[in-house]
C-alpha positions in Angstrom: 98.6 -99.5 20.5 96.3 -99.0 23.5 92.8 -97.9 23.3 93.7 -95.2 26.0 97.1 -93.5 26.7 98.9 -95.2 29.7 100.8 -93.3 32.2 104.6 -94.3 32.8 106.5 -93.3 35.7 110.0 -92.1 36.2 112.6 -94.6 37.1 110.3 -97.7 36.6 111.1 -100.6 34.3 108.5 -101.7 31.6 108.4 -104.2 29.0 107.1 -103.6 25.7 106.0 -106.4 23.7 104.6 -106.5 20.1 103.7 -108.9 17.4 104.5 -107.5 14.1 102.8 -108.5 10.9 103.9 -107.8 7.1 107.0 -108.3 5.1 110.4 -108.9 6.5 112.5 -105.8 7.4 115.7 -105.2 9.1 114.1 -105.7 12.5 115.5 -102.5 14.1 118.9 -102.4 12.8 121.2 -99.8 14.2 118.8 -99.6 17.3 119.8 -97.2 20.2 120.4 -98.3 23.7 119.2 -94.8 24.9 117.0 -92.2 23.3 116.8 -88.8 25.0 114.1 -86.3 23.5 114.4 -82.5 24.6 111.0 -80.7 24.4 110.7 -77.0 23.3 110.3 -76.0 27.0 113.8 -77.7 27.8 112.6 -80.8 29.6 114.1 -84.0 28.9 112.6 -87.5 28.3 115.0 -90.3 28.4 114.0 -94.0 27.1 116.8 -96.7 28.1 116.4 -100.1 26.4 117.4 -103.3 27.9 117.7 -106.9 26.9 114.6 -108.9 28.0 114.8 -112.4 28.9 112.1 -114.8 27.2 111.0 -115.1 23.7 113.0 -112.4 21.8 113.0 -114.1 18.4 116.5 -113.5 18.3 116.5 -109.8 18.7 118.8 -107.7 21.0 119.1 -104.1 22.1 120.7 -103.1 18.7 118.5 -105.4 16.5 114.8 -105.5 17.0 113.6 -102.4 19.2 110.1 -101.2 19.1 109.7 -99.2 16.0 108.1 -96.2 17.4 107.0 -94.8 20.7 104.5 -91.9 20.8 104.3 -90.0 24.0 103.5 -86.6 25.4 104.6 -84.9 28.7 
């Protein structure tokens, strides 16, 4: 969570990283590689998820995505 919104640009790769606290969960079971959101004005926003090298705590694209992204256009 950021104190201020951040701008993300089209066709640029970003790495989202989080430290989650709390009881065990299913760690993003049945995660999606691509999420497309269509707004009421018919514009589309597409998020594509890739595996990230490094300390991924045994997660993958399908198991362990960030649980929620809140955005506006």
